C-alpha positions as CSV (number, residue, x, y, z in Angstrom):
1,M,252.7,72.4,147.5
2,A,253.6,75.1,150.0
3,E,250.9,76.7,151.9
4,A,250.3,80.4,151.5
5,P,251.6,82.5,154.4
6,Y,249.1,83.8,156.9
7,V,248.0,87.4,156.2
8,P,246.3,89.1,159.1
9,P,243.1,90.8,158.3
10,H,243.1,94.5,157.8
11,P,242.0,96.5,160.8
12,E,238.4,97.7,160.6
13,P,238.2,101.4,159.7
14,E,237.3,103.6,162.7
15,E,234.2,105.1,160.9
16,S,232.8,101.6,160.4
17,I,233.1,100.5,164.0
18,Q,229.6,100.5,165.7
19,H,229.4,102.7,168.8
20,S,227.0,102.4,171.6
21,L,224.8,105.5,172.2
22,F,224.4,104.5,175.9
23,G,228.2,104.2,176.3
24,E,228.8,107.4,174.3
25,I,226.5,109.5,176.6
26,L,227.9,107.8,179.7
27,D,231.5,108.6,178.6
28,W,230.6,112.2,178.0
29,M,228.9,112.5,181.3
30,L,231.3,110.6,183.5
31,A,234.6,111.7,182.0
32,P,234.1,115.4,182.9
33,L,232.9,114.3,186.3
34,L,235.9,112.2,187.0
35,L,238.2,114.9,185.7
36,L,236.5,117.6,187.8
37,W,236.6,115.6,191.0
38,P,240.4,115.8,191.6
39,M,240.2,119.5,190.7
40,S,237.5,119.9,193.3
41,I,239.6,118.1,195.9
42,A,242.6,120.4,195.1
43,I,240.5,123.5,195.3
44,T,238.9,122.3,198.5
45,Y,242.4,121.8,200.0
46,L,243.5,125.3,199.1
47,V,240.2,126.8,200.5
48,A,240.6,124.7,203.7
49,K,244.2,126.0,204.2
50,S,243.0,129.5,203.7
51,I,240.1,129.0,206.2
52,A,242.5,127.3,208.7
53,N,245.0,130.2,208.5
54,Q,242.5,132.9,209.3
55,P,241.8,132.2,213.0
56,F,245.5,131.4,213.8
57,D,246.6,134.6,211.9
58,H,244.2,136.6,214.1
59,A,245.8,135.0,217.2
60,L,249.3,135.8,216.0
61,E,248.2,139.4,215.3
62,D,246.8,139.7,218.8
63,S,250.1,138.4,220.2
64,V,252.1,140.9,218.2
65,T,249.8,143.7,219.4
66,V,250.2,142.7,223.1
67,L,253.9,142.3,222.8
68,A,254.3,145.7,221.1
69,Q,252.5,147.3,224.0
70,Q,255.3,146.1,226.3
71,V,258.1,147.6,224.2
72,K,259.3,151.0,225.5
73,E,262.3,153.3,225.2
74,V,263.9,154.3,228.5
75,D,266.8,156.7,228.5
76,G,267.5,156.0,224.8
77,T,267.5,152.2,225.4
78,I,264.7,150.0,224.1
79,V,263.4,147.5,226.6
80,A,260.6,144.9,226.5
81,R,258.8,144.8,229.8
82,L,257.5,141.3,229.5
83,P,256.9,139.4,232.8
84,G,257.8,135.8,233.1
85,S,254.2,134.7,233.4
86,A,253.4,136.6,230.2
87,R,256.3,134.8,228.5
88,D,254.9,131.5,229.7
89,I,251.4,132.3,228.4
90,L,252.9,133.4,225.0
91,R,254.7,130.2,224.6
92,A,252.0,128.0,226.0
93,D,251.0,125.6,223.2
94,D,250.7,121.9,223.3
95,V,251.0,121.4,219.5
96,D,253.0,124.2,217.9
97,S,256.2,126.0,218.9
98,I,255.9,129.8,219.5
99,Y,258.8,132.1,218.9
100,F,259.0,135.9,219.4
101,Q,261.6,138.6,218.9
102,V,262.0,142.3,219.6
103,T,264.7,144.2,217.7
104,G,265.8,147.8,218.0
105,P,266.2,150.4,215.3
106,R,269.8,149.2,214.5
107,G,268.7,145.6,214.2
108,E,270.0,144.6,217.6
109,V,268.0,141.9,219.4
110,V,266.3,143.3,222.5
111,D,264.5,140.2,223.6
112,G,263.3,136.8,222.3
113,D,264.7,134.2,219.9
114,R,267.8,135.4,218.1
115,D,267.3,132.7,215.3
116,L,264.1,134.3,214.0
117,P,265.0,135.8,210.6
118,L,264.3,139.4,209.8
119,P,262.0,140.4,206.9
120,L,264.0,140.9,203.8
121,G,263.6,143.7,201.2
122,E,261.0,145.7,203.2
123,E,261.2,149.3,204.3
124,P,260.1,149.9,207.9
125,E,256.8,151.7,208.3
126,R,255.4,153.8,211.1
127,S,251.8,152.7,210.8
128,G,252.1,149.8,213.3
129,R,250.1,147.6,210.9
130,V,250.7,143.8,211.4
131,H,252.1,141.9,208.4
132,F,252.4,138.2,207.7
133,R,255.0,136.1,205.9
134,N,256.1,132.5,205.7
135,E,259.5,131.5,206.9
136,S,261.5,128.4,207.8
137,L,263.1,128.1,211.3
138,H,265.1,125.2,212.6
139,G,264.1,123.2,209.5
140,A,260.4,123.6,210.0
141,P,258.0,126.0,208.3
142,V,256.6,128.8,210.4
143,R,254.0,131.6,210.0
144,V,255.4,135.0,211.1
145,A,253.4,138.0,212.2
146,Y,255.4,141.2,212.5
147,A,255.0,145.0,212.9
148,W,257.2,148.1,213.3
149,I,256.6,150.1,216.5
150,N,257.3,153.9,216.5
151,L,258.8,154.5,220.0
152,Q,259.0,158.3,219.4
153,P,255.8,159.4,217.6
154,L,256.8,163.1,217.7
155,A,260.4,162.6,216.5
156,Q,260.8,164.0,212.9
157,P,262.1,163.1,210.4
158,R,263.9,160.0,211.7
159,P,261.7,158.2,214.3
160,S,262.9,155.3,216.4
161,L,261.3,152.1,215.1
162,A,261.4,148.7,216.8
163,L,260.5,145.4,215.1
164,V,258.2,143.0,217.0
165,Q,257.8,139.5,215.5
166,V,255.9,136.4,216.7
167,A,256.2,133.1,214.8
168,E,254.3,129.8,215.1
169,T,254.8,126.4,213.5
170,L,252.0,125.1,211.2
171,D,250.9,121.9,212.9
172,K,247.5,123.1,214.2
173,R,246.8,124.7,210.9
174,A,247.6,121.5,209.0
175,Q,245.4,119.5,211.5
176,L,242.5,121.9,211.0
177,A,242.9,121.9,207.2
178,N,242.9,118.1,207.2
179,E,239.8,118.0,209.4
180,I,238.0,120.4,206.9
181,I,239.1,118.3,203.9
182,K,238.0,115.1,205.6
183,G,234.6,116.6,206.4
184,V,234.2,117.6,202.7
185,I,235.9,114.7,200.9
186,L,234.6,111.8,202.8
187,P,230.9,112.5,202.0
188,Q,231.9,112.8,198.3
189,F,233.2,109.2,198.4
190,I,229.7,108.2,199.5
191,I,227.9,110.6,197.1
192,L,230.0,109.7,194.0
193,P,228.8,106.1,193.7
194,V,225.3,107.2,194.3
195,I,225.7,109.8,191.5
196,L,227.1,107.1,189.2
197,A,224.2,104.8,190.0
198,L,221.6,107.5,189.4
199,V,223.3,108.5,186.1
200,W,223.2,104.9,184.9
201,F,219.6,104.5,185.9
202,A,218.6,107.8,184.3
203,L,220.3,106.8,181.0
204,S,218.7,103.4,181.0
205,R,215.3,104.9,181.7
206,G,215.9,107.7,179.1
207,L,216.9,105.3,176.4
208,S,214.2,102.8,177.0
209,P,211.9,104.3,174.3
210,L,214.6,103.4,171.8
211,A,214.4,99.8,172.9
212,Q,210.6,99.9,172.8
213,L,210.7,101.3,169.3
214,Q,213.1,98.6,168.3
215,E,210.8,95.9,169.7
216,R,207.8,97.4,167.9
217,I,209.6,97.5,164.6
218,R,211.0,93.9,165.1
219,A,207.5,92.6,165.9
220,R,206.1,93.9,162.6
221,P,205.2,91.5,159.8
222,P,207.6,91.5,156.8
223,D,204.9,93.1,154.6
224,D,203.8,95.8,157.0
225,L,205.1,99.1,155.6
226,S,202.6,101.3,157.4
227,P,204.0,104.5,159.1
228,I,205.3,104.3,162.6
229,D,203.3,106.2,165.2
230,S,205.5,109.1,166.1
231,R,203.3,110.0,169.1
232,Q,204.8,107.1,171.1
233,V,208.4,108.2,170.8
234,P,210.3,111.0,172.5
235,E,210.5,114.4,170.8
236,E,214.2,114.0,170.0
237,I,213.5,110.8,168.0
238,S,210.5,112.2,166.1
239,P,212.7,113.5,163.2
240,L,214.3,110.0,162.8
241,V,210.9,108.3,162.9
242,G,209.6,110.9,160.4
243,S,212.5,110.1,158.0
244,L,211.9,106.4,158.5
245,N,208.2,106.8,157.7
246,D,209.2,108.7,154.5
247,M,211.4,105.9,153.5
248,L,208.7,103.3,154.2
249,A,206.3,105.3,152.1
250,R,208.7,105.4,149.2
251,L,209.5,101.7,149.6
252,A,205.7,100.9,149.7
253,H,205.2,103.0,146.5
254,T,208.1,101.2,144.8
255,I,206.9,97.8,145.8
256,D,203.3,98.6,144.6
257,A,204.7,99.8,141.3
258,Q,206.8,96.6,140.9
259,K,203.7,94.5,141.7
260,R,201.7,96.4,139.1
261,F,204.5,96.1,136.7
262,I,204.9,92.3,137.2
263,A,201.1,91.8,136.9
264,D,200.9,93.9,133.8
265,A,203.9,92.2,132.3
266,A,202.5,88.7,133.0
267,H,199.2,89.7,131.5
268,Q,200.9,91.1,128.4
269,M,203.1,88.1,127.9
270,K,200.1,85.8,127.9
271,T,199.0,86.9,124.5
272,P,202.1,86.3,122.4
273,L,202.9,83.1,124.3
274,A,199.4,81.8,123.8
275,G,199.6,82.7,120.1
276,M,202.9,80.9,119.7
277,R,201.5,77.8,121.4
278,M,198.4,77.8,119.3
279,Q,200.3,78.3,116.0
280,S,202.8,75.6,116.9
281,E,200.0,73.1,117.7
282,L,198.2,74.1,114.5
283,A,201.3,73.5,112.5
284,L,201.8,70.1,114.0
285,R,198.2,69.1,113.0
286,Q,198.6,70.4,109.4
287,V,199.5,68.1,106.5
288,D,199.4,70.6,103.7
289,P,202.8,72.2,103.3
290,G,201.2,75.6,102.5
291,E,199.2,75.6,105.7
292,I,202.3,74.6,107.7
293,H,204.2,77.5,106.1
294,R,201.5,80.0,107.0
295,S,201.4,78.7,110.6
296,L,205.2,79.0,110.9
297,E,204.9,82.6,109.6
298,Q,202.4,83.4,112.3
299,L,204.6,81.7,114.8
300,A,207.6,83.9,113.7
301,K,205.5,87.0,114.0
302,S,204.3,86.0,117.5
303,S,207.9,85.2,118.6
304,E,209.0,88.6,117.2
305,S,206.3,90.3,119.2
306,A,207.3,88.4,122.3
307,T,210.9,89.3,121.8
308,R,210.1,93.0,121.4
309,L,208.0,92.9,124.5
310,V,210.7,91.2,126.5
311,N,213.3,93.7,125.3
312,Q,211.1,96.6,126.2
313,L,210.4,95.1,129.6
314,L,214.2,94.8,130.2
315,A,214.8,98.3,128.9
316,L,212.1,99.7,131.3
317,A,213.5,97.8,134.2
318,R,217.0,99.0,133.4
319,A,215.7,102.6,133.1
320,E,213.9,102.4,136.5
321,N,217.0,101.1,138.2
322,Q,219.3,103.8,137.0
323,P,220.7,106.3,139.6
324,H,218.5,109.2,140.4
325,A,218.6,112.4,138.4
326,G,221.9,114.2,138.6
327,V,223.9,111.1,139.5
328,G,225.9,109.1,136.9
329,L,225.5,111.8,134.3
330,A,228.4,113.0,132.1
331,P,228.7,115.8,129.6
332,L,227.8,114.8,126.0
333,D,227.0,116.4,122.7
334,L,223.3,115.9,122.1
335,G,223.6,116.5,118.3
336,V,226.3,113.9,117.8
337,L,224.3,111.3,119.8
338,A,221.1,112.0,117.9
339,R,222.8,111.7,114.5
340,E,224.3,108.3,115.5
341,V,220.9,107.0,116.6
342,V,219.2,108.2,113.4
343,L,221.8,106.4,111.3
344,D,221.0,103.2,113.1
345,W,217.3,103.5,112.1
346,V,217.9,104.4,108.4
347,P,217.6,100.7,107.3
348,A,214.3,100.3,109.1
349,S,212.9,103.4,107.5
350,F,213.9,102.2,104.1
351,A,212.2,98.9,104.7
352,Q,209.0,100.7,105.7
353,E,209.4,103.3,102.8
354,I,209.3,106.2,105.2
355,D,211.6,109.3,104.9
356,L,213.7,109.5,108.0
357,G,215.5,112.9,108.3
358,Y,217.8,114.7,110.8
359,E,218.3,118.4,111.4
360,A,221.5,119.2,113.2
361,P,222.0,122.3,115.4
362,D,224.0,125.3,114.3
363,E,226.6,124.6,117.0
364,P,227.4,121.7,119.4
365,L,224.8,121.4,122.2
366,E,226.3,119.9,125.4
367,I,224.0,118.4,128.1
368,A,224.6,116.2,131.2
369,G,223.3,112.8,130.4
370,N,223.7,109.1,130.2
371,A,224.5,108.2,126.6
372,L,223.1,104.6,126.8
373,M,219.8,105.7,128.3
374,L,219.4,108.6,125.9
375,R,220.0,106.3,123.0
376,E,217.2,104.1,124.3
377,L,215.0,107.1,124.7
378,L,215.5,108.4,121.1
379,S,215.3,104.9,119.7
380,N,211.8,104.4,121.3
381,L,210.6,107.8,119.9
382,I,211.8,107.0,116.4
383,D,210.4,103.4,116.6
384,N,207.1,104.8,117.8
385,A,207.1,107.4,115.0
386,L,207.9,104.8,112.3
387,R,205.2,102.4,113.5
388,Y,202.4,105.0,113.4
389,T,203.4,106.9,110.3
390,P,201.8,105.4,107.1
391,S,204.1,104.9,104.2
392,A,201.4,105.1,101.5
393,S,201.0,108.9,101.9
394,G,204.7,109.7,101.6
395,G,205.2,109.6,105.4
396,S,208.2,111.2,107.0
397,V,209.9,111.3,110.4
398,T,212.2,114.1,111.3
399,V,214.6,114.2,114.3
400,R,215.7,117.7,115.2
401,V,218.2,119.0,117.8
402,R,218.2,122.8,118.4
403,A,218.8,125.4,121.1
404,S,216.2,127.7,122.6
405,A,216.6,130.2,125.4
406,G,219.9,128.5,126.5
407,Q,218.3,125.1,126.7
408,A,218.8,122.0,124.4
409,L,215.7,120.7,122.6
410,L,215.3,117.2,121.1
411,E,212.3,116.9,118.8
412,V,210.8,113.9,116.9
413,E,208.0,114.7,114.5
414,D,206.0,112.4,112.2
415,T,203.2,112.6,109.8
416,G,201.0,109.9,111.4
417,P,197.5,110.1,112.8
418,G,198.6,112.3,115.8
419,I,197.5,112.0,119.4
420,A,194.3,113.7,120.7
421,P,195.0,116.3,123.5
422,G,192.9,114.1,126.0
423,E,195.1,111.1,125.3
424,R,198.5,112.8,125.6
425,P,199.0,112.5,129.4
426,R,198.0,108.8,129.3
427,V,200.2,107.6,126.4
428,F,203.2,107.6,128.9
429,E,201.5,105.0,131.1
430,R,202.7,101.4,130.9
431,F,200.8,99.1,128.4
432,Y,198.5,101.9,127.5
433,R,197.3,101.7,123.8
434,I,195.1,104.3,122.1
435,L,191.7,102.7,121.2
436,G,191.4,102.0,117.5
437,S,195.2,101.8,117.0
438,S,196.2,99.1,114.5
439,A,200.0,99.5,114.8
440,P,201.7,96.7,116.6
441,G,203.2,97.4,119.9
442,S,203.1,96.7,123.7
443,G,202.6,100.2,125.1
444,L,205.9,100.4,126.8
445,G,208.0,102.6,124.5
446,L,206.7,105.9,125.7
447,A,206.8,104.7,129.4
448,I,210.5,104.1,128.9
449,V,210.8,107.6,127.3
450,R,209.2,109.2,130.3
451,E,211.3,107.3,132.8
452,I,214.6,108.3,131.1
453,A,213.4,111.9,130.7
454,Q,212.7,112.2,134.4
455,Q,216.1,110.9,135.3
456,H,217.6,113.7,133.1
457,C,215.3,116.3,134.6
458,A,214.0,116.9,131.1
459,D,210.5,118.1,130.3
460,I,208.6,116.2,127.6
461,E,205.6,117.6,125.7
462,I,203.4,116.4,122.8
463,F,202.1,118.7,120.1
464,N,200.5,118.4,116.6
465,N,203.1,118.5,113.8
466,P,203.1,122.2,112.8
467,R,204.5,121.2,109.3
468,S,201.7,118.7,108.5
469,T,199.0,119.8,106.1
470,H,197.1,116.6,105.9
471,K,193.8,116.8,107.8
472,K,193.6,113.0,108.4
473,F,197.2,112.8,109.5
474,P,198.0,115.9,111.6
475,G,201.1,114.2,112.9
476,S,202.8,114.4,116.3
477,L,205.7,116.4,117.7
478,F,207.5,115.0,120.8
479,R,209.7,117.7,122.3
480,L,212.2,117.1,125.2
481,T,213.7,120.1,126.9
482,F,217.0,119.5,128.7
483,P,218.3,121.8,131.5
484,P,221.6,123.4,130.8
485,P,224.6,121.5,132.3
486,E,225.9,122.8,135.6
487,L,229.2,124.7,135.1
488,P,232.0,124.3,137.6
489,A,232.3,127.2,140.0
490,P,235.2,129.6,139.1
491,D,238.3,129.3,141.2
492,A,238.7,132.0,143.8
493,D,241.7,134.3,143.2
C-alpha cells in the first residue's frame, strides 16, 4: 500500500504568533536610533563642511580685497601693481594651490592665471562686494572669491569695471571637515554601545515587575482564587490586574455555585435512590404476590422521581452553560413556539383532568431567542402549573402570548393554591419547596425558568390569577416580559 505524500503543515497565522514585549519595545527604541544615527552623521558632515568653509572664505575675501587695492587705471590702461614678494605671499600655501586673475572691462586678462574661468550669467556690479562660487580648474575643484572694482567712481553712466578673482583648492577645507567629523563621530562609536547597554538594562529593570507578578501567580495554590494585590504592580499594569481580579471573582463565584449545585444535587438524589433500594429489598423479601406488586409500584414511582430529577438537573446544567445573553439568539415567533409546546402537554392535561388552554396574540410577535431553551422554559412553567392545580375543582391552566407597550409577554396562569408574596422571590432558588406543599417535585423547575429568562434578558414576575374567584385557590400568574428584538441599522444612502 502506497504511503500518503508528505504535506507540509500550514504556516502559523501571523496574529497567533506570540511576540515578546521586551523585544517589541527594544525594536521600537533601537530601530529609530539606528535609523537616525546615519542621518546624524550626514548632517554632521554638512555642518562640518559649512564650518570649515567659513574661515577659508574669509581668507579668500581678504585676498580679493588686498588684490583689488593694487588694481589701478593709468592713462586708460588697467595695471595691477603687485610686487613679486606680494605674489609669493599670495601663493604661499603648503597644502592648497592659489590662483588669481585680474581682467579689464573688456574681459582682457591684465594679470594672473589665464585659465581661471570667468563667472557666467552674472551682471557686473559697482558695489565692490565679494562673491563666492565653486568651479573646477585643471580637473580639481576650487573655491573662487571675486569682486568687480570700479576704477572710475565718478564716470557716469558707463563706469570702468575690472574683475578681481582669487581661487583656492579644497584640500585644507576637506582636512578640517574630516577633523571635525572625527571629533564628533568617534565619541558616538563609544557612546552608542553604552546607550544600547543602558537601554537593555532599563528595559530589563522596567519589565521585572511583570516577571515578579508571574512568579507570584505561579506560586499560588490551584484553589487560591483570591484577588491579586494591585499595590505591588506598576500603575500601567494595574488595569490588567484589575481585569484579572474581576475574572477570578467571577470564576470563584461560578465554582462556588457549582459546588453548591453538586452538593444539593447529591443530597436530593439520595432520597429517590434510597427509596428505590428499600423497595427493591422489600420486594425481594416478600412472598405474597400482592405485596410484591405494591413494592414494584413504589419502585416504579421512585424511579420516575429519580428520572425526573436527573432530567431537570441536566436541563439546568444545559441552561447554565448556554452563551450569555444576546449571543446565540435568533429571531422567532413567540406565539408559534408557545402553541407547539402547549400541544405537547395536552395529553398530560387530559390524564390529570385539567383544562389546558392557549390564547394566541392578534398578530405575530417576534423576539430574539433560543427556541430549544424557550421550549424548556415554557414546559417547566406548564408542568409546574399542572402539578399544583387540583383537578377536582375544575382546574384550568392557560398559556397566553400578547403584546404590551411594544414588548412581547408570555403568561402562564393556573387555578392552584397560589404563591404567597413572601415566598415568590424564593421559589426560583434551586431545590426550594414551599412548606406544606404536597405536589411531587424537586424544586428545580422554576430555577431553570429563571436561568433561561436571564439569558434572554426577560423579566419574570409572579401575581395572583386575576381571573380566579376561588378564595382557597387564588391561582398564580407567571409573566415573562421579553425585550423587543434589535432591528438592523438602516443602510446609509
